[in-house]
KEPA-674197 format. One line per 2 residues: number of its first residue (from 1); their letters; for each residue x, z, y of C-alpha. Coordinates in steps of 0.2 Angstrom, whole numbers, plus 5000, padded with zeros to 4 digits. Layout:
<recs>
NUM) A) X,Z,Y; ...;
</recs>
This chain:
<recs>
1) MS) 5663,5224,5863; 5674,5226,5848;
3) RQ) 5673,5214,5834; 5673,5222,5817;
5) MN) 5687,5215,5807; 5687,5213,5788;
7) QN) 5699,5225,5779; 5709,5211,5772;
9) ER) 5710,5203,5789; 5718,5219,5796;
11) KI) 5731,5219,5782; 5738,5201,5784;
13) AE) 5754,5207,5792; 5758,5221,5780;
15) KL) 5754,5210,5765; 5766,5197,5771;
17) II) 5780,5209,5774; 5778,5217,5757;
19) LN) 5776,5201,5747; 5791,5193,5755;
21) DR) 5801,5208,5751; 5795,5208,5733;
23) GT) 5797,5189,5732; 5816,5191,5736;
25) GM) 5817,5205,5723; 5808,5194,5710;
27) LT) 5820,5180,5714; 5835,5192,5711;
29) RI) 5828,5197,5694; 5824,5179,5688;
31) YN) 5841,5173,5694; 5850,5186,5684;
33) IK) 5839,5182,5669; 5843,5164,5671;
35) KA) 5862,5168,5672; 5861,5179,5657;
37) CG) 5852,5167,5646; 5863,5153,5651;
39) DA) 5879,5162,5645; 5882,5164,5627;
41) KS) 5891,5181,5630; 5877,5189,5639;
43) KP) 5861,5182,5632; 5851,5193,5620;
45) GF) 5859,5194,5603; 5843,5190,5594;
47) LS) 5843,5172,5602; 5859,5168,5593;
49) DK) 5855,5177,5577; 5856,5164,5562;
51) NL) 5843,5174,5552; 5831,5171,5566;
53) ES) 5835,5153,5570; 5820,5146,5560;
55) SI) 5808,5158,5568; 5814,5155,5585;
57) KN) 5812,5136,5583; 5795,5139,5576;
59) IV) 5790,5150,5591; 5797,5137,5604;
61) RR) 5788,5122,5595; 5771,5131,5594;
63) FP) 5772,5140,5611; 5761,5149,5616;
65) NI) 5750,5148,5600; 5761,5158,5589;
67) DV) 5757,5163,5571; 5765,5180,5568;
69) KS) 5762,5178,5549; 5774,5164,5547;
71) LT) 5788,5175,5556; 5793,5186,5542;
73) PI) 5812,5187,5547; 5807,5197,5562;
75) QN) 5797,5210,5553; 5812,5222,5550;
77) LR) 5819,5219,5568; 5803,5221,5578;
79) NE) 5807,5238,5586; 5825,5232,5591;
81) II) 5817,5215,5598; 5805,5225,5609;
83) KS) 5818,5236,5616; 5831,5222,5619;
85) LS) 5818,5210,5627; 5806,5221,5636;
87) LY) 5816,5220,5653; 5815,5201,5652;
89) YY) 5797,5201,5646; 5790,5213,5659;
91) TF) 5800,5204,5673; 5789,5188,5669;
93) VD) 5774,5199,5669; 5779,5205,5686;
95) LL) 5781,5187,5692; 5763,5184,5686;
97) DF) 5757,5199,5696; 5766,5192,5711;
99) KD) 5759,5175,5709; 5741,5182,5709;
101) HV) 5744,5192,5725; 5752,5177,5734;
103) SE) 5737,5166,5729; 5725,5180,5735;
105) LL) 5734,5181,5752; 5735,5163,5755;
107) TS) 5717,5161,5751; 5712,5175,5763;
109) MD) 5722,5167,5777; 5713,5150,5774;
111) AF) 5696,5159,5774; 5700,5168,5791;
113) QV) 5706,5151,5798; 5722,5158,5804;
115) DL) 5731,5147,5817; 5750,5146,5815;
117) DI) 5763,5141,5828; 5781,5146,5827;
119) ST) 5782,5146,5846; 5767,5158,5848;
121) NF) 5765,5169,5833; 5783,5168,5827;
123) EL) 5783,5182,5814; 5766,5177,5807;
125) TK) 5772,5159,5805; 5789,5163,5799;
127) YY) 5783,5176,5786; 5770,5163,5780;
129) LD) 5783,5149,5777; 5795,5161,5769;
131) LV) 5782,5167,5757; 5778,5149,5753;
133) TT) 5796,5144,5750; 5800,5160,5740;
135) YV) 5785,5156,5729; 5791,5138,5726;
137) SL) 5809,5143,5723; 5803,5156,5710;
139) MV) 5793,5143,5700; 5807,5130,5701;
141) LL) 5819,5144,5695; 5807,5149,5682;
143) SR) 5807,5131,5675; 5826,5132,5674;
145) VE) 5827,5148,5663; 5834,5143,5646;
147) DR) 5825,5151,5631; 5811,5157,5642;
149) KA) 5799,5152,5628; 5809,5160,5614;
151) VL) 5811,5176,5624; 5792,5178,5628;
153) GL) 5787,5172,5611; 5799,5183,5601;
155) FN) 5794,5199,5611; 5775,5195,5609;
157) AA) 5777,5192,5590; 5786,5209,5588;
159) YE) 5774,5217,5599; 5759,5211,5589;
161) IV) 5767,5216,5573; 5770,5234,5579;
163) HG) 5753,5236,5588; 5742,5224,5578;
165) SP) 5737,5213,5593; 5747,5203,5606;
167) DQ) 5751,5210,5623; 5736,5207,5635;
169) SF) 5747,5198,5648; 5754,5185,5635;
171) PR) 5740,5172,5636; 5741,5170,5655;
173) LG) 5760,5171,5654; 5760,5157,5641;
175) SM) 5749,5147,5652; 5760,5149,5667;
177) IM) 5776,5144,5657; 5768,5128,5651;
179) DY) 5760,5124,5668; 5776,5126,5677;
181) DI) 5787,5115,5665; 5786,5102,5679;
183) PF) 5784,5114,5694; 5779,5103,5708;
185) KK) 5765,5095,5698; 5756,5112,5697;
187) LC) 5761,5118,5714; 5754,5103,5723;
189) EE) 5737,5106,5714; 5738,5124,5719;
191) FV) 5741,5120,5738; 5727,5108,5740;
193) PH) 5716,5122,5748; 5730,5128,5759;
195) AR) 5735,5111,5766; 5728,5113,5783;
197) LL) 5737,5129,5787; 5753,5124,5779;
199) AQ) 5753,5107,5789; 5749,5116,5805;
201) AL) 5764,5128,5803; 5776,5114,5798;
203) NS) 5770,5104,5813; 5775,5118,5825;
205) LI) 5793,5116,5819; 5795,5099,5826;
207) PI) 5800,5104,5844; 5812,5117,5836;
209) YV) 5820,5108,5822; 5822,5090,5829;
211) PR) 5832,5096,5845; 5843,5107,5834;
213) NV) 5848,5094,5821; 5858,5083,5833;
215) SA) 5877,5079,5834; 5891,5090,5840;
217) DK) 5893,5077,5855; 5875,5081,5860;
219) WR) 5878,5100,5859; 5893,5097,5871;
221) SE) 5884,5086,5883; 5870,5100,5884;
223) QR) 5884,5113,5887; 5877,5123,5873;
225) LT) 5885,5140,5869; 5896,5139,5884;
227) LV) 5897,5153,5898; 5908,5143,5910;
229) GT) 5898,5127,5911; 5887,5135,5925;
231) PA) 5897,5149,5933; 5883,5152,5946;
233) LL) 5872,5159,5931; 5886,5169,5923;
235) LK) 5878,5186,5927; 5860,5181,5924;
237) PV) 5852,5184,5907; 5849,5170,5895;
239) LS) 5830,5166,5895; 5820,5155,5883;
241) ER) 5802,5152,5880; 5805,5153,5862;
243) MS) 5817,5168,5861; 5816,5171,5842;
245) CE) 5817,5152,5838; 5834,5151,5846;
247) FL) 5843,5159,5832; 5832,5153,5818;
249) SM) 5842,5146,5804; 5842,5128,5802;
251) DT) 5846,5130,5783; 5829,5140,5782;
253) ME) 5820,5127,5792; 5826,5113,5781;
255) KW) 5820,5122,5766; 5803,5125,5774;
257) II) 5801,5107,5779; 5806,5099,5763;
259) FG) 5797,5111,5751; 5782,5112,5762;
261) LL) 5779,5094,5764; 5782,5091,5746;
263) LI) 5768,5103,5742; 5756,5093,5754;
265) NN) 5764,5076,5751; 5748,5067,5756;
267) VL) 5752,5070,5774; 5767,5059,5772;
269) LQ) 5756,5044,5768; 5744,5048,5782;
271) QD) 5754,5054,5797; 5770,5047,5803;
273) HY) 5777,5062,5813; 5777,5072,5796;
275) SK) 5786,5058,5788; 5799,5057,5801;
277) LF) 5802,5076,5801; 5804,5075,5782;
279) LN) 5817,5061,5782; 5826,5069,5797;
281) AL) 5829,5085,5785; 5833,5074,5770;
283) ES) 5846,5065,5780; 5856,5081,5783;
285) VW) 5858,5087,5765; 5858,5082,5747;
287) VI) 5855,5099,5740; 5843,5113,5745;
289) PL) 5846,5131,5740; 5834,5140,5728;
291) FR) 5843,5156,5728; 5861,5161,5730;
293) DE) 5871,5147,5721; 5856,5140,5713;
295) VV) 5852,5123,5721; 5842,5107,5719;
297) HI) 5848,5090,5721; 5833,5087,5732;
299) HQ) 5833,5068,5733; 5833,5064,5715;
301) YI) 5820,5078,5712; 5809,5070,5725;
303) WS) 5809,5052,5719; 5807,5057,5701;
305) FF) 5792,5067,5706; 5785,5053,5717;
307) DT) 5787,5041,5703; 5773,5050,5694;
309) LK) 5761,5047,5709; 5753,5031,5714;
311) GY) 5756,5023,5731; 5773,5031,5734;
313) GK) 5784,5016,5732; 5788,5015,5750;
315) RI) 5791,5034,5751; 5803,5033,5736;
317) SE) 5813,5019,5745; 5814,5029,5761;
319) VK) 5820,5045,5751; 5834,5034,5743;
321) EA) 5839,5027,5761; 5839,5045,5767;
323) YN) 5851,5050,5752; 5863,5036,5756;
325) HA) 5863,5042,5774; 5866,5060,5769;
327) VQ) 5880,5056,5758; 5889,5044,5770;
329) KA) 5886,5053,5787; 5881,5071,5784;
331) GY) 5898,5077,5780; 5906,5070,5795;
333) NH) 5892,5076,5807; 5894,5094,5800;
335) RE) 5913,5093,5801; 5911,5089,5819;
337) RR) 5899,5103,5822; 5911,5115,5814;
339) KF) 5925,5108,5825; 5914,5111,5841;
341) LR) 5909,5129,5835; 5927,5134,5832;
343) TA) 5930,5131,5851; 5914,5138,5857;
345) LK) 5915,5154,5847; 5933,5157,5852;
347) EL) 5928,5155,5871; 5914,5167,5869;
349) GL) 5925,5180,5860; 5939,5179,5874;
351) IF) 5926,5180,5888; 5917,5195,5880;
353) MD) 5933,5204,5876; 5939,5202,5894;
355) QP) 5921,5206,5901; 5911,5216,5889;
357) GL) 5898,5219,5902; 5892,5201,5899;
359) LG) 5886,5206,5882; 5870,5212,5890;
361) PK) 5864,5197,5899; 5872,5184,5887;
363) AL) 5867,5193,5870; 5856,5179,5865;
365) MI) 5871,5167,5866; 5881,5177,5853;
367) FM) 5867,5177,5840; 5864,5159,5843;
369) GL) 5883,5155,5840; 5883,5166,5825;
371) CY) 5868,5158,5818; 5874,5140,5821;
373) AR) 5891,5144,5813; 5883,5153,5798;
375) DE) 5872,5137,5795; 5888,5126,5794;
377) VL) 5897,5138,5783; 5882,5138,5771;
379) WL) 5881,5119,5771; 5899,5117,5767;
381) LR) 5899,5129,5753; 5884,5122,5744;
383) HN) 5889,5104,5747; 5907,5107,5742;
385) DN) 5902,5115,5726; 5888,5102,5722;
387) PP) 5895,5085,5726; 5883,5070,5726;
389) IH) 5877,5064,5709; 5877,5046,5714;
391) KT) 5893,5041,5724; 5891,5029,5738;
393) KG) 5904,5020,5748; 5913,5030,5761;
395) KS) 5924,5046,5763; 5911,5059,5761;
397) TE) 5922,5070,5750; 5935,5072,5762;
399) DL) 5923,5080,5774; 5919,5093,5761;
401) VD) 5936,5101,5762; 5940,5110,5778;
403) RH) 5957,5118,5781; 5951,5125,5797;
405) LP) 5937,5135,5790; 5946,5152,5791;
407) EL) 5947,5150,5810; 5928,5148,5811;
409) LF) 5926,5163,5800; 5938,5173,5810;
411) HM) 5929,5170,5826; 5912,5175,5818;
413) ED) 5920,5191,5812; 5928,5194,5830;
415) LR) 5910,5192,5838; 5903,5204,5825;
417) VL) 5916,5217,5829; 5913,5215,5848;
419) VR) 5895,5218,5846; 5897,5234,5836;
421) KY) 5911,5240,5848; 5901,5238,5864;
423) SQ) 5884,5242,5856; 5881,5255,5869;
425) VM) 5884,5243,5883; 5870,5232,5876;
427) QR) 5859,5247,5874; 5861,5253,5892;
429) YY) 5857,5235,5898; 5842,5232,5887;
431) VQ) 5834,5250,5890; 5834,5246,5908;
433) YL) 5827,5228,5905; 5813,5235,5895;
435) SH) 5807,5249,5906; 5810,5240,5923;
437) WD) 5805,5222,5920; 5796,5220,5903;
439) AI) 5785,5235,5905; 5779,5230,5922;
441) TL) 5777,5212,5918; 5767,5217,5902;
443) KE) 5755,5228,5913; 5752,5213,5925;
445) IM) 5748,5201,5910; 5736,5214,5902;
447) QK) 5727,5216,5919; 5724,5198,5920;
449) LQ) 5716,5197,5902; 5698,5193,5904;
451) TC) 5692,5200,5888; 5702,5212,5877;
453) PE) 5694,5220,5861; 5696,5239,5858;
455) DE) 5709,5237,5843; 5720,5224,5852;
457) GI) 5719,5234,5868; 5725,5250,5860;
459) IL) 5740,5240,5852; 5744,5232,5869;
461) SS) 5743,5249,5878; 5754,5257,5865;
463) LC) 5767,5243,5866; 5767,5245,5885;
465) NT) 5769,5264,5885; 5783,5264,5872;
467) IS) 5794,5253,5883; 5789,5261,5900;
469) NL) 5796,5278,5895; 5814,5273,5891;
471) SV) 5828,5279,5902; 5847,5276,5902;
473) KQ) 5849,5295,5899; 5843,5293,5881;
475) VE) 5858,5281,5878; 5870,5293,5887;
477) DN) 5864,5307,5876; 5866,5296,5860;
479) ET) 5848,5297,5856; 5843,5287,5841;
481) FN) 5831,5273,5845; 5818,5267,5833;
483) FF) 5807,5252,5838; 5801,5248,5820;
485) AF) 5783,5253,5824; 5783,5243,5840;
487) RL) 5788,5227,5831; 5776,5230,5817;
489) DW) 5762,5233,5830; 5767,5216,5838;
491) FR) 5766,5208,5821; 5749,5215,5818;
493) LQ) 5743,5209,5835; 5749,5192,5830;
495) AY) 5738,5193,5814; 5723,5200,5823;
497) TS) 5723,5187,5838; 5727,5171,5827;
499) TA) 5711,5171,5817; 5696,5159,5822;
501) KS) 5684,5173,5826; 5696,5183,5837;
503) TI) 5689,5187,5854; 5707,5185,5862;
505) RL) 5717,5171,5855; 5735,5171,5856;
507) ID) 5736,5152,5856; 5726,5153,5872;
509) NR) 5738,5166,5880; 5755,5159,5877;
511) NL) 5763,5169,5892; 5758,5185,5883;
513) AQ) 5765,5179,5867; 5782,5173,5875;
515) LL) 5784,5189,5884; 5781,5200,5869;
517) DS) 5793,5189,5858; 5806,5192,5872;
519) VQ) 5802,5211,5872; 5804,5211,5853;
521) FH) 5821,5203,5855; 5826,5216,5868;
523) TK) 5821,5231,5857; 5832,5224,5843;
525) MV) 5847,5224,5855; 5843,5243,5857;
527) DN) 5840,5249,5839; 5843,5235,5827;
529) LD) 5860,5227,5830; 5866,5229,5813;
531) EM) 5851,5220,5806; 5852,5206,5819;
533) LR) 5870,5203,5813; 5865,5203,5795;
535) ET) 5851,5190,5799; 5862,5179,5809;
537) SD) 5879,5180,5802; 5878,5187,5784;
539) LS) 5891,5179,5773; 5887,5188,5756;
541) IF) 5884,5170,5749; 5903,5170,5746;
543) CF) 5900,5182,5732; 5893,5168,5722;
545) YN) 5906,5155,5727; 5921,5164,5721;
547) RI) 5931,5149,5717; 5929,5141,5734;
549) FE) 5932,5158,5743; 5948,5160,5734;
551) EQ) 5954,5142,5737; 5950,5144,5755;
553) FH) 5960,5160,5755; 5976,5152,5747;
555) MC) 5974,5137,5758; 5975,5148,5773;
557) LE) 5990,5157,5766; 5999,5140,5764;
559) FP) 5994,5133,5781; 6004,5141,5794;
561) AQ) 5992,5136,5808; 5978,5146,5800;
563) NR) 5989,5161,5794; 5983,5171,5809;
565) YI) 5965,5170,5804; 5967,5176,5786;
567) VA) 5961,5194,5790; 5943,5187,5790;
569) FP) 5943,5185,5771; 5945,5204,5766;
571) SI) 5932,5207,5780; 5919,5196,5773;
573) CS) 5920,5205,5756; 5911,5220,5765;
575) HF) 5896,5208,5767; 5893,5207,5748;
577) QN) 5882,5222,5747; 5870,5214,5758;
579) CT) 5864,5202,5744; 5858,5217,5733;
581) HE) 5839,5221,5731; 5831,5237,5726;
583) LC) 5820,5228,5713; 5837,5224,5704;
585) PE) 5847,5240,5706; 5858,5236,5690;
587) ER) 5867,5223,5699; 5873,5234,5714;
589) HH) 5887,5241,5703; 5893,5224,5698;
591) IR) 5893,5217,5715; 5902,5232,5722;
593) ER) 5915,5230,5709; 5917,5212,5712;
595) SL) 5919,5215,5731; 5932,5228,5728;
597) SV) 5942,5217,5716; 5942,5202,5728;
599) VN) 5947,5212,5743; 5961,5221,5733;
601) MF) 5967,5204,5727; 5966,5197,5745;
603) LD) 5976,5212,5752; 5989,5211,5738;
605) EM) 5992,5193,5742; 5993,5196,5761;
607) AK) 6005,5210,5758; 6016,5199,5747;
609) EA) 6016,5185,5760; 6020,5198,5773;
611) KN) 6034,5204,5763; 6041,5187,5760;
613) II) 6040,5182,5778; 6049,5199,5783;
615) TA) 6062,5196,5769; 6065,5178,5776;
617) IC) 6067,5185,5793; 6079,5198,5788;
619) DQ) 6089,5186,5778; 6090,5174,5793;
621) QC) 6095,5189,5804; 6108,5194,5791;
623) KM) 6115,5177,5791; 6116,5176,5810;
625) SD) 6124,5193,5811; 6137,5188,5797;
627) QL) 6141,5173,5807; 6147,5185,5821;
629) LP) 6160,5194,5810; 6178,5191,5814;
631) KN) 6181,5182,5798; 6168,5169,5802;
633) CA) 6172,5167,5820; 6191,5166,5818;
635) HL) 6191,5147,5815; 6180,5145,5831;
637) IS) 6193,5154,5841; 6207,5144,5833;
639) QQ) 6198,5128,5837; 6195,5134,5855;
641) IN) 6214,5138,5857; 6219,5121,5849;
643) RK) 6207,5112,5861; 6215,5121,5876;
645) KK) 6233,5117,5870; 6228,5099,5868;
647) EK) 6221,5098,5886; 6236,5107,5893;
649) NK) 6248,5094,5884; 6237,5080,5890;
651) KK) 6239,5086,5908; 6258,5087,5906;
653) CD) 6259,5069,5899; 6249,5063,5914;
655) RI) 6261,5071,5926; 6276,5063,5917;
</recs>
């Protein structure tokens, strides 16, 4: 018998997708507002106008209770103020709208008693944790926007003068700005009702994060990312019970863990395994990204927040110990990982270049390698640009400069090129895998299900039929594949079967969850390779670390052992467009221009260096050729003749 689902229950998957995308767009807009307000050249002119200085001070002091009658200087500029500040103001209104929708969705998921486990319902858990951390990042970033009170107050005052009443959104906007002056104080209050679900999701990360966050020596002993360690298994596909978790970014997991456990910090006092997970993450970093190059010096942020709470003295001392550990040892650990990855990715590239047929069965290993390497590049960039606030004993700063980084970047780009070049090889392999193995196994599991409601049964049958009808001929005919609907249906199925009232619960059918997670990965190998490469190896972050990017380039030019890898730098400039978002179209042109200017600069420098090297070689050749001219070799001939004469005279003397 089919269970009737609530309309909101049906739309959990769709809402998570839409809100995560919108959250990224809102982060982009708030980020650009913060940068604009922090720069005297780009901030709205009214904020620097001497005639409005007293009015702005009055607005900020009395915010959000503003008396328009006392703001006579803005009377004549009201229309210009509205026109100039409307984009800023309505971005904050959109943020308020986003906040309402997030709160509604999180409340719905609690009401339906959703079960979250990253190993079972990967997409549902990932999108949930992404939404939580995006929401937290937005509120922390909001609290960092300079002149936010001045912008909102000035716009609303001008609006009230023109229309006779304040904007209807302003009272709630004002409350939001005041509430999130100290973001985590308000955020922790908001997440009290969501503590059970968030704790459950974070708990499921322990078997994923802890084994990943180990030393490079441990990776070597486990023969991670090597094809030649077990030659007998060279032709067999790489299998995993948690396929999607294998290339889940550690950078992302650390953000989930630290922000998530801060929101429900009570569990740190009650359950040791959460405390260990929290400290494990804190010992690996001293900054956590908010968005792009905006970061939080997380240890100082945490202990200043814990200082306001009772009973957290022990936790504060643990956080300080974790900070000392991170500053003293994290740099070395990450340096050794980069050293390991340079060798591992080089080995993968050479083997796949020689035997591209292995790209099929060993595809997972490529994306794992790219993901691991990208994590290390991100760590180095952020920590190099944001050194520790409180210095401790040790040589941590030496580990933040890596002269061999170009080699790692080159091997990453090399693997990306191989995946694109031999995409049809991978398509042929996985089309056969889907139709001849996955479809058959899925049918067998479906037949063993004791109960299967109508809605879930329709989705499972649709998934099975989609992959059963695939053939190699479609690849040979260059047919365009699109499994977006397949993956969306699997996401919906996760949402349907993860609620308390669901007849068939995914958490009780882990073999079905593991199979469909693997099938989803296989479909991505057929139709979504570009997105997989973007997800695991996108380096558009370099767009916002211009100084380090150019320093690494020039260091590579000057270091002969790394010269051969310099082509990676102009190649990375093509990633920059990946960081744009449709909610902020105005920055597309700016980022494209930045990409072109940087790549042109790199190519010019490379051309000059090549010219200098060729000129030096030509000069040397000319000198060597010049030495062979008669005028330069005459004295050598003369020396040779004189030597022979001396030898002849010596022989005559000996005879006498």
